PAFIDREN-201255 format. One line per 10 residues: number of its first residue (from 1); their letters; for each residue x, y, z of N, C-alpha, C. Coordinates in steps of 0.02 Angstrom, whole numbers, m for minus. Example, Ala and Ser with C-alpha at 12.3 -4.5 7.8 and 13.67 -1.06 7.14 Angstrom:
residues 2
1 = AS = 660:m284:390:615:m225:390:660:m165:390 ~ 642:m112:354:684:m53:357:645:2:394
***
This chain:
residues 265
1 = VFYMYQNTDV = 7000:m3592:9260:6951:m3538:9261:6931:m3522:9189 ~ 6866:m3517:9176:6841:m3501:9109:6835:m3425:9104 ~ 6864:m3397:9052:6865:m3324:9043:6825:m3307:8981 ~ 6778:m3259:8986:6739:m3238:8928:6739:m3162:8925 ~ 6745:m3135:8863:6747:m3063:8853:6698:m3045:8797 ~ 6657:m2994:8808:6610:m2971:8757:6636:m2907:8726 ~ 6646:m2909:8660:6669:m2850:8624:6609:m2817:8590 ~ 6596:m2754:8605:6538:m2720:8577:6556:m2675:8518 ~ 6618:m2677:8495:6640:m2634:8441:6670:m2676:8385 ~ 6631:m2723:8360:6654:m2769:8309:6626:m2748:8242
11 = KANECHSRYL = 6669:m2745:8191:6648:m2729:8124:6659:m2789:8078 ~ 6622:m2790:8024:6627:m2847:7979:6697:m2854:7950 ~ 6720:m2917:7947:6783:m2935:7914:6844:m2904:7947 ~ 6839:m2886:8012:6898:m2865:8049:6919:m2921:8097 ~ 6983:m2932:8103:7009:m2984:8147:7025:m2954:8215 ~ 7000:m2985:8268:7011:m2960:8336:7046:m3013:8378 ~ 7092:m2992:8420:7125:m3037:8469:7112:m3010:8539 ~ 7105:m3056:8588:7093:m3034:8657:7135:m3078:8703 ~ 7173:m3045:8747:7217:m3081:8793:7197:m3066:8865 ~ 7218:m3110:8910:7202:m3100:8981:7240:m3041:9009
21 = ASAWSDQGGE = 7213:m3011:9062:7248:m2956:9095:7314:m2981:9124 ~ 7361:m2934:9132:7429:m2953:9153:7430:m2987:9221 ~ 7381:m2973:9263:7379:m3004:9330:7361:m3077:9327 ~ 7338:m3101:9270:7319:m3170:9262:7377:m3209:9233 ~ 7376:m3272:9245:7427:m3316:9216:7403:m3338:9147 ~ 7440:m3319:9096:7419:m3331:9027:7444:m3399:9003 ~ 7398:m3437:8975:7416:m3499:8941:7414:m3485:8866 ~ 7472:m3476:8835:7477:m3455:8766:7436:m3498:8718 ~ 7432:m3562:8732:7395:m3606:8687:7320:m3594:8689 ~ 7297:m3557:8740:7225:m3543:8747:7205:m3474:8720
31 = DCAYRYTYLF = 7256:m3434:8700:7239:m3369:8672:7198:m3379:8608 ~ 7155:m3331:8592:7111:m3340:8534:7105:m3276:8494 ~ 7089:m3286:8432:7073:m3230:8387:7010:m3250:8349 ~ 6972:m3202:8327:6910:m3219:8293:6896:m3167:8238 ~ 6858:m3188:8190:6835:m3143:8137:6759:m3146:8135 ~ 6728:m3088:8139:6655:m3084:8140:6630:m3060:8073 ~ 6583:m3094:8044:6552:m3073:7981:6477:m3070:7991 ~ 6444:m3030:7948:6371:m3027:7952:6343:m3016:7882 ~ 6278:m3032:7873:6243:m3023:7810:6210:m2954:7809 ~ 6210:m2921:7751:6178:m2856:7747:6140:m2850:7681
41 = LSVTIQPMTD = 6085:m2813:7683:6043:m2801:7625:6074:m2748:7581 ~ 6078:m2760:7516:6105:m2710:7470:6065:m2711:7405 ~ 6059:m2652:7374:6020:m2645:7313:6056:m2598:7265 ~ 6053:m2611:7201:6085:m2569:7150:6032:m2548:7099 ~ 6050:m2498:7058:6004:m2473:7007:6039:m2474:6940 ~ 6000:m2486:6887:6026:m2488:6819:5994:m2430:6778 ~ 6020:m2417:6718:5995:m2360:6678:5920:m2364:6663 ~ 5890:m2306:6656:5819:m2300:6638:5809:m2320:6565 ~ 5748:m2343:6549:5729:m2358:6480:5659:m2332:6466 ~ 5640:m2328:6402:5572:m2309:6381:5549:m2245:6414
51 = ILPPSAKAHG = 5592:m2194:6411:5575:m2129:6441:5530:m2090:6394 ~ 5466:m2087:6410:5418:m2050:6369:5358:m2035:6412 ~ 5346:m1971:6428:5290:m1957:6472:5225:m1984:6443 ~ 5183:m2010:6487:5186:m1999:6560:5220:m2054:6599 ~ 5263:m2096:6569:5293:m2151:6606:5364:m2163:6583 ~ 5400:m2203:6623:5468:m2225:6608:5481:m2288:6648 ~ 5530:m2328:6626:5546:m2390:6660:5612:m2385:6697 ~ 5611:m2406:6760:5671:m2408:6802:5689:m2480:6816 ~ 5753:m2494:6825:5778:m2562:6835:5823:m2564:6896 ~ 5822:m2620:6931:5862:m2627:6991:5878:m2699:7006
61 = TVASLGATPC = 5923:m2709:7055:5943:m2776:7077:5951:m2776:7152 ~ 5917:m2823:7186:5933:m2837:7256:5993:m2882:7255 ~ 6051:m2855:7270:6114:m2892:7262:6125:m2943:7317 ~ 6105:m2928:7378:6113:m2975:7434:6059:m2962:7486 ~ 6044:m3013:7524:5994:m3009:7577:6027:m3004:7645 ~ 5992:m2975:7693:6018:m2969:7760:6000:m3028:7803 ~ 6009:m3020:7869:5995:m3075:7915:5920:m3083:7927 ~ 5881:m3032:7910:5808:m3036:7917:5776:m3033:7848 ~ 5714:m3058:7841:5683:m3061:7775:5674:m2992:7743 ~ 5682:m2989:7677:5668:m2929:7638:5593:m2927:7625
71 = TQHGHCWSTS = 5560:m2878:7652:5487:m2875:7649:5459:m2830:7594 ~ 5501:m2786:7567:5478:m2741:7514:5536:m2716:7472 ~ 5523:m2702:7409:5574:m2673:7366:5540:m2637:7308 ~ 5577:m2595:7273:5550:m2558:7216:5594:m2498:7200 ~ 5563:m2447:7172:5597:m2384:7156:5559:m2326:7185 ~ 5595:m2273:7202:5564:m2211:7224:5592:m2154:7182 ~ 5552:m2103:7170:5574:m2049:7126:5543:m1983:7146 ~ 5577:m1929:7125:5555:m1862:7142:5587:m1813:7094 ~ 5561:m1752:7093:5594:m1699:7054:5650:m1666:7094 ~ 5660:m1688:7156:5716:m1665:7198:5765:m1722:7209
81 = PNPNTADDKT = 5829:m1707:7220:5878:m1760:7232:5862:m1800:7295 ~ 5893:m1860:7299:5888:m1905:7357:5816:m1925:7373 ~ 5779:m1951:7325:5711:m1974:7339:5712:m2031:7389 ~ 5657:m2039:7427:5650:m2094:7473:5579:m2121:7470 ~ 5563:m2168:7513:5498:m2201:7509:5440:m2157:7531 ~ 5455:m2097:7555:5402:m2049:7568:5379:m2014:7504 ~ 5419:m2020:7451:5402:m1990:7386:5364:m2042:7345 ~ 5353:m2026:7281:5322:m2075:7237:5364:m2139:7235 ~ 5331:m2196:7236:5369:m2259:7237:5327:m2316:7209 ~ 5362:m2369:7190:5329:m2432:7175:5341:m2480:7232
91 = ELGAVASAPH = 5296:m2527:7243:5303:m2578:7295:5294:m2646:7261 ~ 5349:m2682:7255:5350:m2745:7218:5349:m2806:7263 ~ 5345:m2796:7329:5338:m2852:7375:5403:m2880:7402 ~ 5397:m2938:7433:5454:m2970:7466:5502:m3001:7416 ~ 5564:m3011:7438:5616:m3043:7397:5640:m3105:7435 ~ 5637:m3163:7403:5655:m3225:7438:5728:m3244:7430 ~ 5759:m3223:7375:5829:m3243:7363:5864:m3188:7324 ~ 5930:m3188:7327:5970:m3139:7292:6026:m3174:7253 ~ 6047:m3144:7197:6025:m3080:7169:5955:m3086:7138 ~ 5919:m3031:7143:5851:m3028:7116:5844:m2964:7074
101 = TFESTLTDLL = 5831:m2971:7010:5822:m2913:6966:5748:m2894:6963 ~ 5735:m2829:6955:5666:m2807:6954:5659:m2744:6911 ~ 5598:m2729:6892:5582:m2673:6848:5521:m2637:6874 ~ 5521:m2571:6872:5464:m2530:6893:5444:m2484:6836 ~ 5379:m2471:6831:5355:m2420:6785:5338:m2357:6824 ~ 5374:m2304:6811:5362:m2240:6844:5306:m2204:6805 ~ 5255:m2183:6839:5195:m2156:6806:5183:m2083:6825 ~ 5137:m2052:6788:5116:m1982:6800:5174:m1933:6795 ~ 5220:m1946:6749:5278:m1902:6740:5258:m1841:6699 ~ 5287:m1784:6716:5275:m1723:6679:5322:m1719:6619
111 = EDTTYYVRAY = 5303:m1679:6570:5346:m1669:6511:5405:m1624:6527 ~ 5460:m1636:6492:5518:m1592:6496:5538:m1577:6569 ~ 5542:m1630:6609:5556:m1624:6681:5611:m1673:6701 ~ 5656:m1651:6745:5709:m1694:6770:5685:m1731:6833 ~ 5695:m1796:6834:5676:m1838:6891:5738:m1873:6919 ~ 5736:m1885:6985:5789:m1921:7020:5760:m1987:7046 ~ 5797:m2041:7037:5771:m2108:7052:5821:m2147:7093 ~ 5796:m2185:7142:5837:m2234:7178:5798:m2299:7185 ~ 5833:m2354:7182:5803:m2418:7200:5807:m2426:7276 ~ 5761:m2463:7305:5762:m2473:7377:5742:m2545:7394
121 = ATDGSGTQYS = 5762:m2566:7454:5741:m2631:7481:5737:m2625:7556 ~ 5688:m2658:7586:5675:m2651:7658:5676:m2719:7692 ~ 5710:m2723:7750:5707:m2783:7792:5701:m2761:7865 ~ 5712:m2806:7912:5704:m2791:7982:5751:m2737:8008 ~ 5806:m2725:7973:5854:m2675:7996:5840:m2606:7966 ~ 5791:m2601:7921:5775:m2536:7891:5774:m2539:7815 ~ 5777:m2481:7784:5774:m2475:7711:5842:m2455:7683 ~ 5865:m2493:7635:5928:m2478:7601:5913:m2449:7532 ~ 5953:m2400:7510:5944:m2367:7445:6004:m2378:7401 ~ 5991:m2377:7336:6045:m2381:7287:6074:m2311:7276
131 = AEISFTTTWR = 6124:m2308:7232:6147:m2243:7209:6090:m2209:7171 ~ 6096:m2145:7161:6044:m2106:7127:6061:m2096:7054 ~ 6010:m2101:7011:6018:m2081:6941:5964:m2030:6925 ~ 5974:m1992:6871:5925:m1943:6851:5912:m1949:6776 ~ 5854:m1926:6755:5837:m1925:6684:5788:m1868:6672 ~ 5782:m1847:6609:5737:m1792:6591:5688:m1818:6539 ~ 5624:m1806:6552:5572:m1829:6506:5572:m1784:6444 ~ 5544:m1811:6390:5539:m1773:6328:5474:m1733:6327 ~ 5466:m1692:6276:5405:m1652:6269:5355:m1689:6225 ~ 5295:m1695:6249:5241:m1722:6209:5175:m1699:6239
141 = DEKALPFATT = 5131:m1674:6199:5068:m1648:6224:5012:m1666:6176 ~ 4998:m1730:6170:4949:m1754:6122:4879:m1727:6138 ~ 4863:m1719:6201:4796:m1696:6219:4783:m1625:6194 ~ 4835:m1584:6190:4825:m1515:6169:4824:m1506:6094 ~ 4847:m1556:6056:4849:m1549:5984:4779:m1550:5954 ~ 4766:m1510:5903:4702:m1515:5868:4694:m1585:5839 ~ 4633:m1608:5837:4619:m1675:5812:4639:m1682:5739 ~ 4673:m1735:5722:4693:m1749:5653:4668:m1817:5634 ~ 4631:m1821:5579:4603:m1884:5556:4658:m1932:5536 ~ 4649:m1996:5551:4698:m2047:5533:4713:m2044:5459
151 = GQIFFSPIIG = 4778:m2046:5442:4798:m2045:5371:4813:m1976:5345 ~ 4795:m1924:5383:4811:m1856:5361:4881:m1838:5386 ~ 4925:m1823:5338:4994:m1807:5355:5007:m1735:5333 ~ 5035:m1695:5377:5050:m1626:5359:5112:m1605:5397 ~ 5145:m1553:5372:5206:m1528:5401:5191:m1466:5442 ~ 5210:m1467:5506:5199:m1410:5550:5266:m1380:5570 ~ 5284:m1323:5543:5350:m1295:5556:5356:m1267:5627 ~ 5418:m1264:5652:5434:m1235:5717:5478:m1174:5705 ~ 5457:m1117:5730:5496:m1055:5726:5505:m1030:5797 ~ 5567:m1030:5821:5579:m1012:5891:5545:m1062:5937
161 = DEVYVIDQGY = 5502:m1038:5981:5465:m1081:6027:5395:m1097:6001 ~ 5379:m1078:5940:5311:m1085:5915:5305:m1138:5860 ~ 5254:m1181:5868:5237:m1231:5818:5173:m1207:5783 ~ 5173:m1207:5716:5115:m1184:5678:5079:m1244:5647 ~ 5014:m1247:5658:4974:m1306:5638:4909:m1283:5605 ~ 4892:m1315:5549:4825:m1309:5520:4790:m1376:5530 ~ 4732:m1375:5565:4698:m1438:5577:4651:m1455:5520 ~ 4618:m1512:5526:4576:m1536:5471:4514:m1494:5462 ~ 4498:m1452:5511:4442:m1406:5504:4463:m1339:5476 ~ 4526:m1334:5452:4554:m1273:5423:4560:m1217:5474
171 = HFYKYNLATR = 4569:m1237:5538:4585:m1188:5589:4661:m1184:5595 ~ 4686:m1125:5607:4758:m1112:5607:4778:m1094:5678 ~ 4828:m1130:5706:4850:m1120:5775:4925:m1111:5778 ~ 4947:m1082:5833:5017:m1087:5853:5019:m1112:5924 ~ 5068:m1155:5937:5077:m1184:6004:5144:m1161:6031 ~ 5145:m1132:6090:5207:m1108:6121:5237:m1164:6164 ~ 5297:m1186:6145:5329:m1241:6180:5349:m1222:6251 ~ 5364:m1159:6262:5386:m1137:6329:5328:m1133:6377 ~ 5272:m1104:6355:5214:m1095:6400:5163:m1150:6393 ~ 5170:m1193:6341:5124:m1248:6328:5052:m1223:6321
181 = SWTELTSPNY = 5045:m1172:6280:4979:m1143:6270:4965:m1134:6196 ~ 4900:m1141:6177:4879:m1133:6108:4850:m1063:6097 ~ 4862:m1036:6037:4830:m974:6014:4802:m986:5945 ~ 4738:m971:5935:4709:m978:5868:4725:m915:5828 ~ 4748:m925:5767:4769:m871:5723:4718:m861:5667 ~ 4729:m810:5627:4687:m798:5569:4695:m855:5519 ~ 4641:m885:5500:4644:m942:5455:4654:m920:5383 ~ 4683:m962:5340:4694:m944:5270:4630:m930:5232 ~ 4573:m956:5254:4511:m945:5215:4472:m884:5240 ~ 4507:m838:5274:4476:m775:5294:4501:m719:5249
191 = GSDVDSRGRF = 4462:m666:5242:4486:m607:5206:4463:m605:5134 ~ 4461:m544:5106:4434:m535:5039:4483:m557:4985 ~ 4548:m557:5000:4597:m572:4948:4628:m641:4958 ~ 4594:m683:4996:4619:m750:5010:4566:m800:4990 ~ 4586:m861:4979:4540:m914:4956:4480:m919:5002 ~ 4423:m894:4981:4364:m893:5023:4332:m961:5031 ~ 4349:m1009:4987:4318:m1075:4991:4357:m1121:5038 ~ 4415:m1100:5061:4453:m1140:5109:4484:m1202:5081 ~ 4491:m1206:5015:4519:m1267:4985:4595:m1259:4979 ~ 4630:m1270:5033:4702:m1263:5033:4734:m1324:5066
201 = FRTLAVSPDG = 4798:m1329:5057:4834:m1386:5084:4862:m1368:5152 ~ 4867:m1418:5196:4885:m1406:5266:4960:m1409:5278 ~ 5000:m1423:5228:5072:m1423:5236:5098:m1352:5229 ~ 5136:m1329:5279:5161:m1261:5280:5235:m1259:5266 ~ 5256:m1210:5226:5327:m1198:5213:5348:m1134:5249 ~ 5413:m1128:5263:5439:m1070:5300:5484:m1030:5253 ~ 5477:m964:5254:5522:m922:5214:5592:m924:5242 ~ 5644:m910:5201:5713:m914:5226:5727:m870:5286 ~ 5694:m812:5291:5706:m768:5347:5661:m783:5407 ~ 5617:m833:5402:5575:m853:5458:5519:m806:5474
211 = TKLACCSEGK = 5502:m760:5429:5450:m711:5444:5383:m728:5412 ~ 5383:m776:5366:5321:m794:5330:5314:m869:5324 ~ 5251:m890:5318:5234:m959:5304:5194:m961:5239 ~ 5191:m1019:5208:5153:m1024:5145:5125:m1094:5138 ~ 5067:m1098:5103:5038:m1162:5085:5003:m1155:5018 ~ 4998:m1210:4982:4963:m1209:4917:4888:m1210:4928 ~ 4851:m1181:4881:4778:m1183:4886:4748:m1191:4816 ~ 4683:m1201:4815:4647:m1209:4751:4637:m1142:4716 ~ 4636:m1087:4753:4628:m1022:4722:4556:m1002:4712 ~ 4545:m938:4701:4478:m912:4686:4463:m921:4612
221 = WSTYAEPDYR = 4422:m968:4596:4407:m981:4525:4369:m922:4494 ~ 4334:m885:4535:4297:m828:4507:4344:m772:4485 ~ 4405:m772:4512:4453:m719:4497:4510:m743:4454 ~ 4534:m804:4467:4593:m829:4433:4575:m887:4388 ~ 4604:m888:4328:4593:m943:4282:4628:m1005:4306 ~ 4602:m1063:4285:4634:m1126:4305:4703:m1130:4272 ~ 4757:m1138:4311:4825:m1136:4284:4851:m1205:4263 ~ 4907:m1203:4229:4944:m1265:4216:4998:m1270:4270 ~ 4977:m1293:4330:5022:m1291:4387:5069:m1351:4388 ~ 5127:m1343:4421:5178:m1396:4422:5195:m1417:4494
231 = TGGGRRVEIY = 5153:m1403:4542:5170:m1417:4612:5144:m1483:4636 ~ 5108:m1520:4595:5078:m1582:4619:5015:m1568:4658 ~ 4990:m1508:4657:4930:m1490:4693:4929:m1416:4708 ~ 4872:m1385:4706:4867:m1314:4722:4874:m1270:4661 ~ 4839:m1213:4663:4841:m1167:4606:4870:m1099:4624 ~ 4877:m1086:4688:4910:m1025:4710:4949:m1040:4773 ~ 4985:m990:4795:5019:m995:4860:4987:m944:4907 ~ 4963:m970:4963:4937:m926:5016:4995:m909:5061 ~ 5006:m845:5075:5064:m822:5112:5041:m791:5178 ~ 5070:m815:5234:5052:m791:5300:5108:m749:5328
241 = NIAGNSWSAS = 5092:m688:5348:5140:m643:5380:5136:m653:5455 ~ 5189:m679:5485:5188:m698:5556:5178:m636:5600 ~ 5214:m583:5587:5210:m524:5629:5141:m492:5627 ~ 5109:m492:5568:5044:m460:5561:4985:m506:5570 ~ 4997:m572:5578:4943:m621:5584:4892:m612:5528 ~ 4918:m608:5466:4874:m596:5408:4897:m638:5349 ~ 4850:m654:5306:4863:m694:5246:4854:m651:5183 ~ 4893:m669:5132:4884:m640:5066:4892:m696:5015 ~ 4874:m683:4953:4877:m735:4902:4924:m714:4846 ~ 4961:m762:4819:5005:m747:4763:4963:m730:4702
251 = KQTDFSIDGQ = 4986:m682:4661:4952:m664:4599:4974:m709:4542 ~ 5033:m738:4549:5058:m782:4496:5025:m849:4503 ~ 4996:m874:4449:4959:m937:4453:4996:m995:4422 ~ 5048:m983:4382:5086:m1037:4351:5155:m1037:4381 ~ 5168:m1080:4429:5231:m1077:4465:5259:m1147:4475 ~ 5320:m1150:4492:5353:m1214:4508:5391:m1206:4573 ~ 5404:m1261:4606:5440:m1261:4669:5509:m1292:4657 ~ 5561:m1253:4667:5629:m1278:4653:5676:m1264:4711 ~ 5648:m1259:4771:5689:m1245:4829:5689:m1171:4847 ~ 5664:m1128:4803:5659:m1057:4816:5586:m1036:4814
261 = WAATR = 5572:m977:4839:5504:m952:4834:5490:m936:4761 ~ 5439:m967:4732:5425:m959:4661:5368:m911:4647 ~ 5330:m895:4699:5274:m850:4688:5276:m795:4740 ~ 5266:m734:4719:5266:m677:4764:5202:m638:4755 ~ 5193:m591:4799:5132:m552:4798:5124:m514:4732
***
């Protein structure tokens, strides 16, 4: 008599034995054991690279293929944990063999934002995901910066959340890093006691207590004599009071810079 038994609870790499019921006459030499194995799709993820908004690069590996063809793979990402293919994703197509390494460029990323990323691969049995990794983008807002001509180099100090910038048109701004907003301030070439010709340098220095900024200027020639200056440029120091949003000019015209404030009102 031929005896056949179907086991519906078989797991990979487990050994199963099946014997005849006690009412049957058992032939020990015909007893059998079997091991069932199957192929499964798996994917892993590697560390992120080139993280700089608006893009970053993600890396992954299809480590093994399943019993059915792998029809799609890539990365998915979100600002919430456990991203899936319903979120932003790349689609890199079918995979013919494993292991298969791949790279995705994540686009349209926001500044100073944490993202969660998983690699994925899809075959006839469904979509498999890698472990999750996260990364945070850096801050950069080139579009909001005032235009600067190529070759013009200047120092823009940061005080608290505020960046202070003088552009090539001699406009004076502060940029708030927290709110990502610009405010135009009183320019150094405004006011009766400030360089009315606007001939000043765009590099700003910060006072030790963080309450004032300063830059060198050409000075009012109608009021001040041409000095024997030692700064490598500039004939006076224009001083900006942060709290009052106002500028004043140093009265001392012959000064040197030695790490301390050399000119005062």
